C-alpha positions as CSV (number, residue, x, y, z in Angstrom):
1,M,28.7,7.1,-26.0
2,T,31.3,4.6,-26.7
3,A,31.5,1.9,-24.3
4,I,35.2,0.8,-22.6
5,D,37.2,-2.3,-23.7
6,P,36.1,-5.1,-21.4
7,S,40.0,-5.7,-21.1
8,A,39.9,-2.4,-19.2
9,L,38.3,-4.3,-16.3
10,N,42.0,-6.0,-15.6
11,S,43.4,-2.7,-14.8
12,P,44.6,-1.7,-11.0
13,M,41.3,0.0,-10.7
14,S,39.1,-2.6,-12.1
15,S,37.6,-3.7,-8.8
16,T,36.7,-0.4,-7.8
17,L,34.8,-0.3,-11.4
18,R,33.0,-3.6,-10.8
19,L,31.6,-2.2,-7.7
20,A,30.2,1.2,-9.2
21,P,26.7,-0.2,-10.1
22,A,26.0,-1.1,-6.5
23,L,27.5,2.1,-5.0
24,Y,25.7,4.8,-7.3
25,A,22.4,2.3,-6.5
26,V,23.1,2.4,-2.8
27,T,24.2,6.2,-2.7
28,L,20.9,7.0,-4.8
29,F,18.9,4.9,-2.4
30,G,20.4,6.5,1.0
31,S,19.7,10.2,-0.9
32,A,16.2,9.4,-2.0
33,L,15.5,8.0,1.7
34,L,17.0,11.0,3.4
35,L,15.0,13.4,0.9
36,F,11.6,12.1,1.3
37,L,12.0,11.4,4.9
38,L,12.5,15.3,5.3
39,Q,9.4,16.0,3.6
40,P,6.3,14.6,6.0
41,M,8.9,15.3,8.8
42,L,9.0,19.2,7.9
43,A,5.0,18.9,7.2
44,R,4.7,17.5,10.3
45,M,6.7,20.2,12.6
46,V,4.7,23.2,10.2
47,L,0.9,21.7,11.1
48,P,0.9,23.4,14.3
49,R,1.0,26.7,12.9
50,L,-1.5,26.4,9.8
51,G,-4.6,24.7,12.1
52,G,-3.9,21.3,11.0
53,S,-4.9,22.1,7.0
54,P,-3.9,19.4,4.6
55,S,-3.2,22.4,2.5
56,V,-0.1,22.5,4.1
57,W,1.0,19.6,2.7
58,W,0.6,20.8,-1.2
59,V,2.1,23.7,-0.6
60,A,5.1,21.7,0.6
61,M,4.7,19.4,-2.5
62,V,4.9,22.6,-4.7
63,F,8.2,23.7,-2.5
64,F,9.8,20.4,-3.0
65,Q,9.0,20.2,-6.5
66,T,10.7,23.5,-7.1
67,A,13.7,22.9,-5.0
68,L,14.1,19.6,-6.9
69,L,13.8,21.6,-9.9
70,A,16.6,24.0,-8.8
71,G,18.6,21.1,-7.9
72,Y,18.2,19.8,-11.1
73,G,19.2,22.9,-12.9
74,Y,22.2,23.2,-10.7
75,A,23.4,19.5,-11.7
76,H,22.7,20.1,-15.5
77,I,24.8,23.0,-15.6
78,L,27.7,21.7,-13.3
79,N,27.9,18.7,-15.6
80,R,28.0,20.5,-18.7
81,V,30.6,23.3,-17.5
82,L,32.7,21.3,-15.5
83,S,34.0,17.9,-15.9
84,P,32.7,15.0,-13.6
85,P,35.6,15.1,-10.9
86,H,35.7,18.7,-10.9
87,A,31.7,18.7,-10.4
88,A,32.2,16.3,-7.8
89,L,34.5,18.7,-5.5
90,V,31.9,21.6,-6.1
91,H,29.1,19.1,-5.0
92,F,31.1,18.0,-1.7
93,A,31.5,21.7,-1.1
94,V,27.7,22.2,-1.5
95,L,26.8,19.5,1.0
96,A,29.6,20.8,3.8
97,C,27.7,24.1,3.7
98,A,24.3,22.4,3.9
99,A,25.5,20.4,7.0
100,I,26.0,23.5,8.7
101,T,22.4,24.0,8.9
102,L,21.6,21.1,10.7
103,P,19.8,20.0,12.8
104,I,16.5,20.7,10.5
105,G,13.8,22.7,12.4
106,I,11.5,25.7,11.9
107,A,13.2,28.8,11.4
108,T,13.3,31.7,13.8
109,G,10.9,34.3,12.7
110,Y,8.0,31.9,11.4
111,D,6.2,31.4,14.9
112,A,2.8,33.1,13.7
113,P,1.4,32.9,10.3
114,P,0.0,36.1,8.9
115,S,-3.8,36.7,8.4
116,S,-3.5,36.4,4.6
117,G,-1.2,35.3,2.1
118,L,-0.2,32.0,3.8
119,G,0.8,30.3,0.9
120,P,3.6,32.3,0.2
121,W,4.3,32.6,3.8
122,L,4.7,28.7,3.8
123,F,6.7,28.6,1.1
124,G,9.2,31.1,2.5
125,L,9.2,29.1,5.7
126,F,10.4,25.9,3.8
127,A,12.9,27.4,1.9
128,I,14.7,29.2,4.7
129,S,14.4,26.3,7.1
130,I,15.5,23.2,4.6
131,G,15.8,24.9,1.5
132,L,19.7,24.2,1.2
133,P,19.9,20.6,2.6
134,F,16.8,19.5,0.4
135,M,18.8,20.9,-2.8
136,A,21.6,19.4,-2.3
137,L,19.9,16.0,-1.9
138,S,17.7,16.3,-4.9
139,V,20.9,17.0,-7.0
140,S,21.7,13.0,-6.4
141,A,19.5,11.3,-8.9
142,P,20.6,13.3,-12.5
143,M,24.3,14.3,-11.0
144,L,25.2,10.3,-10.0
145,Q,23.6,8.5,-13.1
146,R,25.4,11.1,-14.8
147,W,28.5,10.3,-13.1
148,F,28.0,6.9,-13.6
149,V,27.8,7.4,-17.7
150,A,31.4,9.5,-17.3
151,S,32.6,6.4,-15.1
152,G,33.0,4.2,-18.2
153,H,31.5,1.1,-17.0
154,P,30.0,-1.5,-19.3
155,Q,26.6,-0.8,-17.9
156,A,26.6,2.7,-18.5
157,G,24.9,3.0,-21.6
158,N,21.6,3.1,-19.4
159,P,21.7,4.8,-16.5
160,Y,18.0,5.5,-16.2
161,V,17.6,2.2,-14.2
162,L,19.3,3.4,-11.5
163,Y,16.6,5.7,-11.3
164,A,14.5,2.9,-9.8
165,A,16.8,2.5,-6.8
166,S,16.4,6.4,-6.0
167,N,12.6,6.0,-5.9
168,I,12.9,2.8,-4.1
169,G,14.6,4.8,-1.5
170,S,11.5,7.3,-1.4
171,F,9.0,4.8,-1.4
172,V,10.8,2.9,1.7
173,A,11.0,6.5,3.5
174,L,7.3,7.5,2.6
175,M,6.1,3.7,3.9
176,A,8.8,4.0,6.9
177,Y,7.4,7.6,8.2
178,P,3.9,6.7,9.2
179,F,4.4,3.1,10.1
180,V,7.8,3.4,12.2
181,I,9.2,6.6,12.7
182,E,6.5,8.7,13.5
183,P,4.6,6.4,16.1
184,L,8.2,5.6,17.3
185,L,10.1,8.7,17.6
186,P,9.3,12.3,18.6
187,L,10.3,15.1,16.1
188,R,13.4,16.0,18.1
189,G,14.6,12.4,17.4
190,Q,13.4,12.0,14.0
191,A,15.7,15.5,13.0
192,M,19.0,14.0,15.1
193,L,18.7,10.8,13.0
194,W,18.0,12.4,9.9
195,S,21.1,14.7,10.6
196,F,23.2,11.5,11.1
197,G,22.0,9.9,8.1
198,F,23.1,13.5,6.1
199,A,26.4,12.6,7.2
200,A,26.6,9.3,6.2
201,L,25.4,10.2,2.5
202,A,28.1,12.7,2.2
203,M,30.8,10.2,2.8
204,F,29.1,7.9,0.1
205,I,28.6,10.8,-1.9
206,A,32.4,11.5,-1.8
207,F,33.3,8.2,-2.6
208,A,30.9,8.2,-5.6
209,G,33.0,11.2,-6.8
210,L,36.6,9.8,-5.9
211,V,35.6,6.7,-8.4
212,V,34.3,9.0,-11.1
213,A,37.6,11.0,-10.9
214,R,39.6,8.1,-10.8
215,E,37.5,6.0,-13.7
216,A,36.1,8.8,-15.7
217,A,36.0,7.9,-19.6
218,P,37.9,10.4,-21.6
219,K,34.9,10.7,-24.6
220,C,32.4,11.7,-22.2
221,S,32.3,15.4,-23.0
222,E,32.5,14.1,-27.0
223,A,29.5,12.0,-26.1
224,V,27.5,15.4,-25.0
225,A,28.6,17.2,-27.9
226,T,27.9,14.6,-30.7
227,S,24.5,13.5,-29.2
228,E,21.0,14.5,-31.2
229,T,19.7,18.0,-29.5
230,P,15.9,17.1,-28.2
231,A,13.4,19.0,-30.4
232,F,11.1,21.5,-28.9
233,S,8.3,19.1,-29.1
234,D,10.3,16.5,-27.4
235,R,10.9,19.1,-24.7
236,L,7.2,19.9,-24.4
237,L,6.1,16.6,-24.4
238,W,8.6,15.7,-21.3
239,I,7.2,18.6,-19.6
240,V,3.3,17.4,-19.9
241,L,3.6,13.8,-19.1
242,S,5.5,14.8,-15.6
243,G,3.2,17.7,-15.1
244,I,0.1,16.0,-15.2
245,P,0.8,13.1,-12.8
246,S,2.7,16.0,-10.4
247,G,-0.8,17.5,-10.5
248,L,-2.9,14.3,-9.6
249,V,-0.9,13.4,-6.8
250,I,-1.6,16.7,-5.1
251,A,-5.0,16.9,-6.2
252,V,-5.8,13.0,-5.1
253,T,-3.8,13.5,-1.6
254,A,-6.1,16.9,-1.2
255,F,-9.2,14.5,-1.4
256,I,-7.9,11.7,1.0
257,S,-6.7,14.1,3.2
258,T,-9.5,16.5,3.9
259,D,-11.9,13.7,5.0
260,I,-10.2,11.6,7.2
261,A,-6.7,13.2,9.0
262,A,-4.5,16.3,8.1
263,A,-1.3,14.0,9.0
264,P,1.5,12.7,7.2
265,F,0.0,9.0,7.5
266,M,-2.6,10.1,4.7
267,W,-0.1,12.3,2.7
268,V,2.1,10.1,2.0
269,I,0.3,7.1,0.3
270,P,-0.4,8.9,-3.0
271,L,3.5,10.4,-3.0
272,A,4.5,6.7,-2.5
273,L,2.5,5.4,-5.0
274,F,3.6,8.0,-7.2
275,L,7.5,7.3,-6.7
276,L,6.4,3.6,-7.2
277,T,5.4,4.4,-10.8
278,F,8.6,5.5,-11.6
279,V,10.2,1.8,-10.5
280,V,7.8,0.2,-12.6
281,V,8.1,1.9,-16.0
282,F,11.8,3.4,-15.9
283,R,13.2,-0.1,-17.1
284,D,13.8,-1.7,-20.3
285,R,10.9,-4.5,-19.6
286,P,8.2,-2.4,-17.7
287,M,6.2,-4.8,-15.3
288,F,2.6,-3.8,-17.1
289,D,1.7,-3.6,-20.7
290,H,1.3,-0.4,-21.9
291,A,-1.4,-1.0,-24.0
292,L,-3.6,-3.0,-20.9
293,L,-3.2,0.2,-19.2
294,L,-4.7,2.2,-21.6
295,R,-7.6,0.3,-21.7
296,L,-8.2,-0.1,-17.9
297,A,-7.8,3.7,-17.3
298,P,-11.3,4.6,-18.9
299,L,-13.0,2.0,-16.5
300,A,-11.1,3.0,-13.2
301,A,-12.0,6.6,-14.3
302,A,-15.9,6.0,-14.9
303,P,-16.7,5.4,-11.0
304,V,-14.6,8.2,-9.8
305,A,-16.2,10.8,-12.5
306,V,-19.5,9.5,-11.2
307,T,-19.2,10.1,-7.8
308,M,-16.2,12.8,-7.4
309,L,-18.4,16.1,-7.7
310,G,-21.1,15.4,-6.2
311,I,-22.3,16.5,-2.7
312,L,-23.1,13.1,-0.9
313,K,-19.9,10.6,-1.3
314,P,-19.6,7.0,-0.7
315,H,-17.9,5.4,1.7
316,W,-14.5,6.7,2.6
317,L,-12.5,3.5,1.9
318,V,-14.4,2.8,-1.6
319,A,-13.7,6.3,-2.5
320,M,-10.0,6.3,-1.9
321,S,-9.7,3.0,-3.2
322,F,-11.1,3.7,-6.6
323,N,-9.5,7.2,-6.6
324,L,-5.8,5.6,-6.1
325,L,-6.2,2.8,-8.4
326,L,-7.2,5.5,-11.3
327,F,-4.3,8.0,-10.5
328,V,-1.7,4.6,-10.1
329,L,-3.1,4.0,-13.5
330,L,-3.0,7.4,-15.3
331,T,0.4,8.1,-13.8
332,L,1.8,4.6,-15.2
333,I,0.7,5.9,-18.4
334,C,2.4,9.3,-18.4
335,H,5.4,7.9,-17.0
336,G,5.8,5.3,-19.2
337,E,5.5,7.5,-22.2
338,L,8.0,9.8,-20.6
339,Y,10.4,6.9,-20.4
340,R,9.4,5.8,-23.9
341,R,10.7,9.1,-25.1
342,R,13.8,9.7,-23.2
343,P,16.9,11.0,-24.9
344,A,20.1,9.5,-25.0
345,P,22.5,9.2,-21.6
346,A,24.3,12.1,-22.7
347,R,21.5,14.4,-22.3
348,L,20.0,12.6,-19.1
349,T,20.5,15.8,-16.9
350,E,18.4,17.9,-19.6
351,F,15.7,15.6,-19.6
352,Y,15.5,15.5,-15.8
353,F,15.6,19.2,-15.4
354,F,12.5,19.7,-18.1
355,S,10.2,16.7,-16.4
356,S,11.2,18.9,-13.2
357,L,9.9,21.7,-14.6
358,G,7.0,19.8,-16.1
359,G,6.3,18.5,-12.2
360,V,6.4,22.3,-10.5
361,I,4.3,23.5,-13.2
362,G,1.7,20.6,-12.5
363,G,2.1,20.9,-8.4
364,A,2.3,24.7,-9.1
365,F,-1.3,24.6,-10.8
366,A,-2.7,22.1,-8.6
367,G,-1.2,23.2,-5.2
368,L,-1.3,27.0,-5.7
369,L,-2.8,28.5,-8.6
370,A,-6.4,26.1,-8.5
371,P,-7.6,27.6,-4.9
372,Y,-7.5,31.2,-6.3
373,I,-8.9,30.6,-10.2
374,F,-11.3,27.4,-9.0
375,N,-14.0,28.0,-6.2
376,N,-14.2,24.1,-6.2
377,T,-11.4,21.3,-6.6
378,Y,-12.2,21.2,-10.5
379,E,-8.5,20.9,-10.8
380,Y,-8.6,17.2,-10.0
381,P,-11.0,16.6,-12.9
382,V,-9.5,18.6,-15.5
383,L,-6.2,16.9,-14.8
384,I,-7.7,13.4,-15.2
385,V,-9.1,14.2,-18.3
386,A,-5.9,15.7,-19.4
387,A,-4.0,12.5,-18.4
388,L,-6.8,10.6,-20.9
389,L,-6.3,13.3,-23.7
390,V,-2.4,12.7,-23.9
391,A,-2.8,9.0,-23.8
392,P,-1.2,7.5,-27.3
393,G,-3.5,6.6,-29.9
394,L,-6.3,9.4,-29.3
395,Y,-5.2,11.6,-32.3
396,A,-4.2,8.4,-34.4
397,A,-6.5,9.1,-37.2
398,G,-6.8,13.0,-36.9
399,A,-8.2,15.7,-34.5
400,G,-11.0,15.7,-36.6
401,A,-11.9,11.8,-36.6
402,A,-11.7,12.3,-32.6
403,L,-14.1,14.9,-32.7
404,R,-16.8,13.0,-35.1
405,Q,-16.5,9.8,-32.9
406,A,-16.7,11.9,-29.6
407,W,-20.0,14.3,-31.0
408,P,-22.6,12.5,-29.0
409,A,-20.9,12.6,-25.6
410,L,-20.0,16.2,-26.4
411,A,-23.7,17.0,-27.3
412,A,-24.9,15.8,-24.1
413,I,-22.4,17.6,-21.9
414,A,-23.8,21.1,-23.7
415,A,-27.5,20.2,-22.9
416,V,-26.7,19.1,-19.1
417,L,-24.7,22.7,-19.0
418,F,-27.7,24.6,-20.7
419,A,-30.2,22.6,-18.2
420,R,-28.7,23.6,-15.4
421,F,-27.1,26.8,-15.7
422,V,-29.5,28.5,-18.3
423,L,-32.6,27.0,-17.6
424,D,-31.7,26.9,-13.8
425,I,-33.4,23.6,-13.7
426,R,-32.9,21.4,-10.2
427,L,-33.9,18.2,-9.3
428,A,-36.3,17.0,-6.4
429,E,-35.7,13.8,-4.5
430,S,-38.1,11.9,-6.5
431,A,-35.8,12.1,-9.4
432,A,-32.9,10.4,-7.6
433,L,-33.5,7.2,-9.2
434,V,-33.0,8.2,-13.0
435,F,-30.3,10.4,-12.1
436,K,-28.8,7.1,-10.9
437,L,-29.7,5.1,-13.9
438,A,-28.2,8.0,-16.1
439,A,-25.0,8.0,-14.2
440,V,-24.8,4.1,-14.6
441,A,-25.6,4.4,-17.8
442,I,-22.5,6.7,-18.8
443,V,-20.3,4.0,-16.9
444,I,-21.6,1.1,-18.8
445,A,-20.9,3.5,-22.3
446,I,-17.6,4.2,-21.0
447,F,-16.9,0.2,-20.9
448,V,-18.3,-0.2,-24.3
449,W,-16.4,2.4,-25.6
450,R,-13.2,1.9,-23.9
451,S,-11.1,1.0,-26.9
452,K,-12.2,4.5,-28.4
453,P,-10.1,7.1,-26.6
454,A,-11.9,9.9,-27.6
455,V,-15.1,8.7,-26.5
456,A,-13.8,7.3,-23.4
457,A,-12.7,10.9,-22.4
458,A,-15.6,12.5,-23.6
459,L,-18.1,10.4,-21.6
460,T,-15.7,10.8,-18.7
461,V,-16.3,14.7,-19.0
462,L,-20.0,13.8,-19.2
463,A,-19.9,11.8,-16.2
464,F,-18.2,14.9,-14.2
465,V,-20.6,17.7,-15.9
466,L,-23.5,15.7,-14.7
467,T,-23.0,14.7,-11.1
468,G,-21.3,18.1,-10.5
469,A,-24.3,20.0,-11.7
470,W,-27.2,18.0,-9.6
471,T,-27.5,16.1,-6.6
472,P,-31.2,15.3,-6.5
473,G,-33.2,16.7,-3.1
474,L,-30.4,19.3,-2.5
475,N,-29.6,22.8,-4.5
476,R,-26.1,24.4,-4.0
477,I,-26.8,28.2,-3.0
478,E,-23.0,29.0,-3.0
479,I,-19.7,27.5,-2.7
480,A,-16.5,29.4,-1.6
481,R,-13.0,28.1,-1.4
482,S,-9.9,29.2,1.0
483,F,-6.7,27.8,2.1
484,F,-8.2,25.6,4.1
485,G,-11.1,23.7,1.9
486,V,-14.1,24.1,-0.4
487,Y,-17.4,25.3,1.8
488,Q,-20.8,24.9,0.0
489,V,-24.1,26.4,1.4
490,I,-26.8,23.7,0.3
491,D,-30.7,23.8,0.4
492,T,-32.9,20.7,0.5
493,V,-35.0,20.9,-2.5
494,D,-38.5,21.4,-0.6
495,G,-36.9,24.6,1.3
496,G,-36.9,23.3,4.6
497,Y,-33.6,23.1,5.6
498,R,-30.1,24.7,5.1
499,L,-26.8,22.9,5.2
500,L,-22.8,24.4,5.4
501,F,-20.9,21.6,4.1
502,H,-16.9,21.8,4.3
503,G,-15.8,19.0,2.2
504,T,-18.5,16.2,2.8
505,T,-18.9,16.9,6.4
506,I,-22.1,19.1,7.2
507,H,-20.7,22.1,10.2
508,G,-24.2,23.4,10.7
509,A,-27.6,23.1,9.4
510,T,-30.6,25.2,10.1
511,K,-34.3,24.6,9.4
512,L,-35.9,27.6,7.0
513,R,-39.3,27.0,7.1
514,D,-42.2,24.6,9.0
515,K,-44.3,21.9,7.8
516,N,-46.7,24.1,6.1
517,G,-43.9,25.9,4.1
518,I,-44.0,29.2,6.1
519,A,-40.7,30.8,6.5
520,I,-39.2,30.7,10.0
521,T,-38.4,34.1,11.6
522,G,-36.8,35.2,15.0
523,R,-34.3,33.1,16.9
524,P,-33.3,29.9,15.1
525,E,-33.0,26.8,16.5
526,P,-29.7,24.9,15.9
527,T,-29.5,21.1,14.3
528,A,-26.9,18.4,13.2
529,Y,-24.6,18.1,15.8
530,Y,-25.8,21.1,18.1
531,Y,-29.5,20.4,18.8
532,F,-31.2,21.2,21.8
533,G,-30.6,18.0,24.1
534,G,-27.8,16.8,22.5
535,P,-24.4,16.1,24.2
536,I,-22.6,19.3,23.3
537,A,-25.9,21.2,24.9
538,E,-25.9,19.1,27.7
539,G,-22.1,19.7,28.3
540,I,-22.8,23.6,28.2
541,A,-26.0,23.4,30.4
542,M,-24.2,21.0,32.9
543,A,-21.3,24.1,33.1
544,R,-24.0,26.8,33.7
545,E,-26.4,25.2,36.4
546,A,-22.8,23.9,38.1
547,H,-21.5,27.7,38.7
548,G,-23.2,29.8,36.1
549,I,-20.9,30.9,33.3
550,N,-20.2,34.6,32.3
551,N,-17.3,33.9,30.2
552,V,-17.2,31.3,27.4
553,A,-14.6,30.6,24.4
554,I,-15.8,28.6,21.1
555,V,-12.8,27.1,19.4
556,G,-14.3,26.5,15.8
557,L,-16.9,28.8,14.7
558,G,-18.8,26.8,11.4
559,A,-22.2,28.2,10.7
560,G,-22.3,29.8,14.0
561,S,-25.0,27.1,15.5
562,L,-23.6,27.2,18.8
563,A,-24.2,31.0,19.2
564,C,-27.9,29.9,19.8
565,H,-27.2,28.2,23.0
566,R,-25.7,31.4,24.5
567,K,-27.9,33.4,27.3
568,D,-28.2,37.2,27.4
569,N,-26.0,37.8,30.2
570,E,-23.2,36.0,29.0
571,R,-20.0,36.9,27.1
572,W,-19.1,34.4,24.5
573,T,-15.8,34.9,22.0
574,F,-15.7,32.6,19.0
575,Y,-12.0,31.7,17.6
576,E,-12.1,30.8,14.0
577,I,-9.0,30.5,11.8
578,D,-10.7,30.8,8.6
579,P,-11.9,34.4,7.5
580,E,-13.9,32.6,4.6
581,V,-15.7,30.9,7.7
582,V,-16.5,33.9,9.7
583,R,-17.9,35.6,6.2
584,I,-20.3,33.0,5.8
585,A,-21.4,32.6,9.6
586,Q,-22.1,36.2,9.7
587,D,-23.9,36.7,6.3
588,A,-27.4,37.1,7.5
589,S,-28.9,35.9,4.4
590,L,-27.1,32.6,4.3
591,F,-27.1,31.7,8.1
592,R,-28.9,33.7,10.7
593,F,-27.2,32.1,14.2
594,M,-24.9,35.0,14.7
595,S,-27.0,37.7,13.6
596,E,-29.8,36.4,15.8
597,C,-28.3,35.1,19.0
598,A,-24.8,36.7,19.3
599,P,-24.6,40.0,17.0
600,K,-22.0,41.2,19.1
601,A,-19.9,38.6,19.9
602,P,-16.1,39.4,19.1
603,V,-14.7,36.7,16.8
604,V,-10.8,36.1,16.8
605,I,-9.3,35.2,13.6
606,G,-6.1,32.9,13.6
607,D,-5.1,29.6,15.2
608,A,-6.9,29.3,18.3
609,R,-3.5,27.9,20.5
610,L,-1.9,31.1,19.4
611,T,-4.9,33.4,19.7
612,I,-6.7,32.0,23.0
613,T,-3.6,32.9,25.0
614,R,-3.9,36.7,24.4
615,A,-7.6,36.4,26.4
616,V,-7.3,38.7,29.1
617,T,-10.3,37.4,31.3
618,P,-10.4,33.8,32.2
619,Y,-13.2,31.3,30.9
620,D,-15.8,29.7,32.7
621,L,-16.3,27.3,29.6
622,I,-14.4,26.5,26.7
623,V,-15.9,24.7,23.8
624,L,-13.7,22.8,21.5
625,D,-15.6,22.3,18.0
626,A,-12.7,22.9,15.5
627,F,-12.6,20.6,12.7
628,S,-11.1,20.7,9.1
629,S,-13.9,18.8,7.1
630,D,-14.4,15.4,9.0
631,S,-10.9,15.6,10.5
632,I,-10.0,17.3,13.9
633,P,-6.3,19.1,13.9
634,V,-4.2,17.2,15.6
635,H,-2.2,19.9,17.6
636,L,-5.8,20.6,19.3
637,L,-5.8,17.7,21.1
638,T,-2.0,17.6,22.1
639,R,-0.6,17.8,25.9
640,E,0.6,20.9,25.5
641,A,-2.8,22.6,23.9
642,L,-5.0,21.3,26.8
643,Q,-2.1,23.2,29.1
644,I,-2.9,26.4,27.1
645,Y,-6.7,26.0,27.3
646,L,-6.4,25.4,31.3
647,A,-4.0,28.3,31.6
648,K,-7.2,30.2,30.6
649,L,-9.7,28.3,32.1
650,A,-11.3,29.9,35.7
651,P,-11.7,28.3,38.9
652,G,-14.3,25.7,38.6
653,G,-14.5,26.1,34.8
654,Q,-14.9,23.4,32.5
655,I,-13.9,22.5,29.1
656,V,-16.4,20.7,26.4
657,A,-14.9,18.9,23.3
658,H,-16.5,17.6,20.3
659,I,-14.5,14.7,19.3
660,S,-17.0,13.2,16.7
661,N,-15.2,11.3,13.9
662,R,-16.0,8.7,11.3
663,H,-12.5,7.4,10.8
664,L,-10.6,8.2,14.4
665,D,-11.3,7.1,18.2
666,L,-10.4,10.5,19.8
667,A,-11.6,9.6,23.0
668,P,-8.7,8.0,24.4
669,T,-6.4,10.3,23.1
670,L,-7.8,13.4,24.7
671,A,-8.7,11.6,28.0
672,A,-5.0,10.4,28.5
673,A,-4.0,14.0,28.1
674,A,-6.7,15.3,30.4
675,N,-5.8,12.4,32.8
676,A,-2.0,13.2,33.2
677,A,-3.2,17.0,33.6
678,G,-5.5,15.8,36.8
679,L,-8.7,16.3,34.9
680,T,-11.9,14.3,35.3
681,T,-13.3,13.3,32.0
682,Y,-16.6,12.0,30.8
683,L,-17.8,11.0,27.4
684,K,-21.1,10.9,26.1
685,E,-21.8,9.3,22.5
686,K,-25.5,9.9,21.2
687,A,-26.6,7.8,17.6
688,V,-29.2,9.0,15.5
689,A,-30.5,6.3,13.4
690,D,-32.0,8.8,10.8
691,F,-30.4,12.0,9.9
692,I,-33.2,13.7,7.6
693,G,-36.0,12.2,9.8
694,S,-34.8,13.2,12.8
695,G,-35.0,16.9,11.3
696,Y,-31.4,16.7,10.4
697,T,-29.7,15.8,13.5
698,S,-26.3,14.0,14.0
699,S,-24.7,11.4,16.0
700,S,-22.3,12.8,18.2
701,S,-19.4,12.1,20.8
702,V,-18.7,14.7,23.3
703,M,-16.1,14.9,26.3
704,L,-16.2,16.9,29.3
705,L,-13.2,18.1,31.3
706,T,-13.5,19.3,34.9
707,R,-10.8,19.8,37.4
708,D,-13.0,18.5,40.7
709,P,-15.9,16.4,39.9
710,A,-17.6,17.9,42.5
711,D,-18.1,21.0,40.4
712,L,-20.5,19.1,38.8
713,G,-22.1,16.7,41.2
714,E,-24.1,13.9,40.0
715,R,-25.4,15.4,36.9
716,P,-23.0,13.6,34.4
717,T,-24.0,10.2,35.8
718,K,-27.8,11.2,35.6
719,Q,-27.5,11.9,32.2
720,G,-25.8,9.3,30.7
721,W,-22.3,10.5,30.7
722,R,-19.8,7.9,32.0
723,K,-16.1,8.4,33.1
724,I,-13.3,7.4,30.8
725,E,-9.3,6.7,31.4
726,A,-6.8,6.2,29.3
727,P,-2.8,4.8,29.7
728,V,-0.8,8.1,29.3
729,D,1.0,6.5,26.4
730,V,-1.8,7.3,24.2
731,A,-1.7,10.4,24.7
732,W,-0.4,12.9,21.8
733,T,2.1,15.8,22.2
734,D,3.4,18.6,19.6
735,D,6.5,16.3,19.6
736,F,4.4,12.9,18.9
737,S,1.2,11.6,17.9
738,N,-0.2,8.3,16.5
739,I,-2.8,9.1,13.7
740,L,-2.6,5.3,12.6
741,G,-3.2,3.9,16.4
742,A,-6.6,5.9,16.6
743,M,-7.4,4.8,13.1
744,L,-7.2,1.2,14.2
745,R,-8.9,1.5,17.3
746,Q,-11.9,3.3,15.5
747,A,-11.8,0.1,13.1
748,M,-12.2,-2.3,16.1
749,R,-15.0,-0.7,17.8
């Protein structure tokens, strides 16, 4: 497009034109700020309806990417059929329609989720609740950049640099939400503040439209007509280079949030880094040398590849750091290539449309399709390898040369697969050292051949295959996946114990054989957190001794371990949100807790906060033992949740809450809510030094809540329980929670 003559700046409108870059940058910043505040805010509103599952976030991500695609398509069509001044008028009318739907909130008719089809249901909830405001905001990036091109400003030759302002706004929003907005404002306050921001932004967009209406360059339409049409291969590369990072951001978010907390605090970190990569590379002089990134990526992939698919994981902070580092490097590479292949400014909206299409495809693969086609999180390594394979230079000498370079690693991959899945070779604990040495050898090989992309990619695949096939000392019996996560039934190689993993957390264990190798029959003995004599068992026993218990509610099923604490004359009801967990617990070939100890106990499927309200008979004891991997759903520990439990608790009854957590100190949070309700709260924390040597018994933290301490007498004190109190301001509500505070308390213990 032909730039305007600088002498035009002496015209009566020159002062307005001089302000155009700043105006468009500020407007893009504000639009992105609101757009990316909306994502965690609405996801936080939805969490209580879906049991706090982190799957809420990646379904939300897919929706946001789809809405973004719709917005970019709208911008592309609008700017193809209308002049910029007329397009500005139409878009302002769309903003006005979106404003009518404010303030944002959950649409009516979505109070309780269905028993199946949660993904589509949640997608519909997002579409009805915020579809129009989100789409209206998502248009801003391509629309305003296109208007800037049409303004004829001397700097309009490269409008892509304005994308940095948009992504900085997104980054600020995602960082501000967990650290400032969520800890300080309730959800109602957040929604009102967002509405005021939307009104202010509409005025900025109107002013930006006024500028383009008065200053639009007359040759804008001619530039579109004469610009070179992108080839099919170019469009395909735009889709691929944007789709891989889009899938990776969902995959790495799933890894982080599953074992720490299903909360926006953990979700926004990968997305913020994802957006920051656009700021880094969408500029004429990128902040990082592209060749350096290509050399570093295999080195970052090596430690991730040898730890990701194994049953046992390294320390969460180390694992999270390595995964985020690799994610950033691969995303920088893909987005750097994307920017390098950008078209002329006249084709800007088309470029953003196809890039957004890639984002939808990548996000849909990782967030919607993968849980149905994979029984484990295999989409994550698939996307990592895909990012390594699209790196420039891999096929410089041809595909045949790449295969010749990588054939030793490919042969090793075939050998591992044959040994594990055809010959069914399994590794005992004694093979752990050899196995670790093999993993270290692969890491060293990746380092040595890091300059040969084909070899480095093949070695990365070998690391994934090797560690996914074996964990010495443990044998995978069954693996299943649902909306709520991945479940693995694991046997020790000696056949002595069986464990249920959700993510990396054990949700139940049982002893299969005695020391002589003889199979144990009859009533199984629970281990892990649920062993006889542990804090959970003590809490149940104290309630039983104090007044007897007839009717009991157990929130969270796991492997069904708690069923074997039941006495024959007691009526126990289990509440479980995930049908896949119910299937595993009731399958006597996997675990016998339910079949032997509570064969007729009803299991109510659904979120306990919703389903327990339907109980007719009050409960003498309620046990809260609901986990999503290592995270406890936030909405089950709020003051409102506690009031629901108390409404179903019989006079003299107690609540036993299992709050063991590696990352969050939850005792003050629950104690504050209990104290506000007039309850007396006791805490017992018991450490187990040797998990395996103790017969797979786990350290645990358990709280006991009672209306009247006299109901329990001196029992808690005699058994090592201590009363705890907490200030009211640390209590969580449905409208407010502070995950960061709980994490900091745990870190300082």
